[in-house]
Backbone bond lengths (Angstrom), bond angles and torsions (degrees), N, CA, C in turn:
res aa  C-N    CA-C-N  psi(-1)  N-CA   C-N-CA  omega(-1)  CA-C   N-CA-C  phi
1 X - - - 1.446 - - 1.523 108.30 -
2 X 1.323 116.48 129.12 1.454 120.92 178.79 1.525 108.95 -100.01
3 X 1.319 115.76 109.65 1.465 121.51 -175.63 1.528 111.50 -63.47
4 X 1.336 117.76 -32.92 1.457 121.18 -178.81 1.514 114.27 -60.90
5 X 1.329 118.16 -25.15 1.466 121.61 179.09 1.528 112.45 -79.49
6 X 1.318 117.22 -14.40 1.462 120.66 -178.80 1.518 109.60 -83.06
7 X 1.314 115.10 82.87 1.462 120.64 -175.23 1.523 113.55 -111.15
8 X 1.326 116.82 0.36 1.464 120.89 178.86 1.519 109.09 -101.33
9 X 1.317 116.20 130.45 1.465 120.78 177.95 1.525 107.65 -105.51
10 X 1.318 116.26 122.09 1.459 121.28 -176.73 1.526 110.32 -122.47
11 X 1.316 114.68 158.97 1.457 121.93 172.95 1.516 107.38 -107.89
12 X 1.312 116.61 130.55 1.459 121.74 178.54 1.521 108.10 -91.62
13 X 1.325 115.73 127.27 1.459 120.29 179.60 1.522 109.85 -123.67
14 X 1.324 115.03 145.17 1.466 120.41 176.32 1.525 108.88 -116.40
15 X 1.334 114.99 149.06 1.460 121.39 -179.76 1.520 108.95 -79.26
16 X 1.309 116.94 129.17 1.464 121.13 -178.79 1.525 110.49 -127.15
17 X 1.304 114.89 149.67 1.464 122.10 174.75 1.520 106.97 -125.95
18 X 1.322 115.66 123.64 1.461 120.68 177.77 1.529 108.48 -130.28
19 X 1.318 115.97 179.67 1.458 120.22 -179.66 1.519 110.22 -122.45
20 X 1.331 114.98 143.42 1.457 119.07 175.65 1.529 109.30 -87.54
21 X 1.311 117.44 -172.51 1.463 122.12 -175.81 1.527 112.54 -64.30
22 X 1.340 117.77 -22.52 1.460 122.07 -178.72 1.526 112.45 -96.42
23 X 1.327 117.37 3.63 1.459 120.79 179.32 1.514 114.49 86.72
24 X 1.318 117.10 4.20 1.472 121.35 178.62 1.521 109.76 -76.46
25 X 1.331 115.96 143.14 1.459 120.07 178.34 1.524 110.79 -74.77
26 X 1.309 115.92 136.27 1.458 122.64 174.89 1.523 107.00 -116.45
27 X 1.329 116.50 114.60 1.459 121.37 179.90 1.517 108.42 -99.73
28 X 1.335 115.92 128.81 1.458 119.41 -177.78 1.524 110.52 -155.20
29 X 1.314 115.97 173.03 1.456 123.16 175.93 1.514 108.00 -108.42
30 X 1.333 116.39 133.37 1.461 121.61 -179.52 1.523 108.89 -123.79
31 X 1.330 115.78 141.48 1.462 119.75 176.07 1.518 109.43 -63.63
32 X 1.315 114.93 141.23 1.458 120.12 177.64 1.525 108.59 -60.08
33 X 1.323 117.06 135.88 1.458 121.83 -172.03 1.524 113.31 -62.74
34 X 1.319 118.57 -36.70 1.456 120.39 -176.07 1.525 110.44 -100.43
35 X 1.302 116.69 107.32 1.461 123.78 177.04 1.528 112.81 48.19
36 X 1.329 118.21 75.95 1.459 119.93 -177.01 1.530 113.79 -68.47
37 X 1.321 118.44 -23.03 1.460 120.45 -178.50 1.518 110.55 -94.44
38 X 1.323 116.00 120.96 1.464 120.96 -179.26 1.528 109.65 -132.37
39 X 1.320 115.38 154.15 1.452 121.95 176.67 1.524 108.30 -89.83
40 X 1.335 116.32 139.67 1.454 120.06 179.28 1.526 109.75 -153.56
41 X 1.309 115.66 171.63 1.458 123.61 176.73 1.523 107.33 -111.97
42 X 1.334 117.42 120.94 1.464 121.98 179.69 1.519 108.04 -110.86
43 X 1.328 115.73 122.04 1.460 121.73 177.16 1.519 108.85 -124.87
44 X 1.310 116.13 143.25 1.455 120.94 175.57 1.523 107.09 -92.46
45 X 1.326 117.29 120.30 1.456 121.81 -178.14 1.526 109.84 -113.67
46 X 1.324 117.68 144.99 1.467 119.85 179.36 1.523 111.83 -67.10
47 X 1.317 115.73 140.75 1.469 121.08 179.74 1.518 110.51 -130.56
48 X 1.325 116.86 35.39 1.458 120.47 179.06 1.514 112.20 94.31
49 X 1.313 115.10 -155.80 1.456 121.30 -178.18 1.514 109.52 -130.03
50 X 1.328 115.01 155.91 1.457 119.52 175.15 1.520 108.07 -133.83
51 X 1.321 116.07 154.18 1.455 121.59 -177.37 1.521 109.45 -100.35
52 X 1.319 115.45 136.09 1.461 121.86 179.31 1.521 109.40 -120.44
53 X 1.309 116.33 152.76 1.459 121.41 173.87 1.514 114.13 60.18
54 X 1.314 117.04 51.74 1.458 120.14 177.39 1.515 113.11 67.70
55 X 1.307 117.08 36.46 1.478 124.33 176.53 1.524 113.01 68.01
56 X 1.339 117.63 18.48 1.463 119.78 177.69 1.523 111.88 -90.35
57 X 1.300 117.62 -20.42 1.453 121.98 -178.52 1.522 109.66 -128.20
58 X 1.314 116.05 132.68 1.462 121.65 -179.91 1.521 108.08 -107.70
59 X 1.326 116.21 133.32 1.457 121.38 179.37 1.526 108.62 -127.90
60 X 1.327 116.22 135.09 1.459 120.32 176.69 1.524 108.84 -73.32
61 X 1.319 116.39 132.39 1.465 121.24 179.56 1.524 108.89 -93.76
62 X 1.323 115.68 134.93 1.462 122.04 177.51 1.522 109.03 -116.65
63 X 1.318 114.97 141.18 1.464 121.24 -178.43 1.525 108.61 -122.17
64 X 1.341 118.25 129.77 1.461 119.52 175.84 1.532 111.50 -68.34
65 X 1.319 115.29 129.18 1.467 122.47 176.11 1.522 106.22 -116.17
66 X 1.329 116.80 120.22 1.457 122.32 -174.16 1.527 109.36 -112.44
67 X 1.337 115.82 128.36 1.464 121.52 173.70 1.518 108.06 -108.59
68 X 1.329 116.20 134.35 1.462 120.51 177.39 1.520 108.90 -148.14
69 X 1.321 115.42 167.82 1.457 119.83 174.90 1.524 109.30 -62.56
70 X 1.311 115.84 151.83 1.460 121.39 -176.79 1.526 110.74 -62.37
71 X 1.317 115.03 134.25 1.467 122.98 175.01 1.519 107.54 -137.08
72 X 1.309 116.37 148.78 1.465 119.93 179.23 1.520 112.59 -94.10
73 X 1.325 117.99 -7.09 1.462 120.58 -172.75 1.530 114.26 -104.34
74 X 1.315 119.58 15.52 1.463 122.32 -179.56 1.528 109.77 -96.31
75 X 1.336 116.49 129.59 1.462 122.00 178.44 1.528 109.54 -133.37
76 X 1.329 116.10 173.06 1.464 120.48 179.34 1.528 112.53 -78.68
77 X 1.311 118.21 -1.37 1.465 121.26 174.52 1.521 111.45 -91.70
78 X 1.317 117.46 16.02 1.468 122.00 -176.80 1.518 110.83 -118.43
79 X 1.322 114.43 171.10 1.463 120.81 174.82 1.512 109.03 -141.68
80 X 1.321 115.53 162.01 1.459 123.11 175.62 1.521 107.58 -112.07
81 X 1.316 116.27 141.96 1.461 121.13 178.46 1.522 108.06 -119.97
82 X 1.338 115.47 124.63 1.461 121.59 174.69 1.522 107.11 -130.38
83 X 1.308 116.67 102.52 1.465 120.47 -176.85 1.520 110.39 62.73
84 X 1.338 116.80 -118.44 1.467 121.22 178.66 1.526 111.71 -98.42
85 X 1.315 117.61 7.66 1.470 122.04 179.80 1.521 110.05 -95.26
86 X 1.329 115.42 135.59 1.460 121.86 174.56 1.522 107.23 -116.87
87 X 1.323 116.99 119.56 1.452 122.81 -179.84 1.527 108.45 -109.47
88 X 1.321 115.95 104.41 1.457 121.73 -179.23 1.524 108.70 -83.37
89 X 1.320 116.88 123.09 1.456 122.62 -174.49 1.529 109.30 -74.35
90 X 1.334 115.47 125.75 1.460 120.75 178.69 1.520 112.75 -112.09
91 X 1.338 117.76 -21.10 1.457 120.99 179.83 1.524 108.69 -153.94
92 X 1.322 116.99 138.67 1.462 123.12 179.79 1.523 107.61 -129.79
93 X 1.335 116.31 127.83 1.467 117.79 175.84 1.518 111.27 -153.16
94 X 1.321 113.56 155.31 1.459 123.45 175.58 1.532 105.59 -98.03
95 X 1.343 119.04 108.93 1.460 120.57 -169.68 1.526 115.05 -62.00
96 X 1.311 118.75 -34.37 1.459 121.23 -176.84 1.527 111.23 -108.12
97 X 1.317 117.31 -21.02 1.457 121.20 -179.53 1.516 113.36 85.15
98 X 1.340 116.27 22.24 1.465 119.22 -178.61 1.529 112.91 -107.73
99 X 1.316 118.28 11.80 1.469 123.60 176.45 1.527 112.72 59.03
100 X 1.332 117.26 36.64 1.464 121.15 178.39 1.524 111.98 -108.76
101 X 1.346 116.81 -35.63 1.459 119.26 -178.24 1.519 110.66 -144.27
102 X 1.322 115.07 159.72 1.456 122.59 175.29 1.518 108.83 -121.32
103 X 1.315 115.43 146.03 1.454 122.06 170.83 1.524 106.18 -113.35
104 X 1.327 116.13 128.06 1.460 122.15 178.23 1.519 108.17 -116.25
105 X 1.309 117.16 119.84 1.457 121.23 172.86 1.522 105.54 -92.56
106 X 1.326 116.20 128.07 1.460 120.81 -170.42 1.531 111.91 -125.69
107 X 1.306 114.44 172.25 1.453 124.02 171.95 1.526 105.96 -124.33
108 X 1.323 116.52 127.11 1.467 119.91 -173.34 1.530 111.07 -95.29
109 X 1.333 114.58 135.33 1.457 122.59 173.21 1.516 107.05 -130.72
110 X 1.343 116.87 125.91 1.463 120.21 179.16 1.510 109.73 -100.92
111 X 1.323 115.36 139.96 1.470 118.88 -179.68 1.504 110.83 -92.61
């Protein structure tokens, strides 16, 4: 893992469901309790092509690939926030299995 490439600072958020005073569910995103801000490397990787406008236009699809130091508390029910970018985690894996780094394959949504 090359630490110098980790130039993106993100906040890790988890999806939470709570109840208000009337018993109604409140769905929200909460920052992870232990050090929500982490350094990582975000790269856009090709993920094939998709068709737009009734298959008349082809657009290359890019998927955010995030590398970070190994953590045990990352799941696919979480997202990363970098500025106005929301990266919803779709896959989490340790590429070598040595508990040094994590690769997160994400889906990006901009607000």
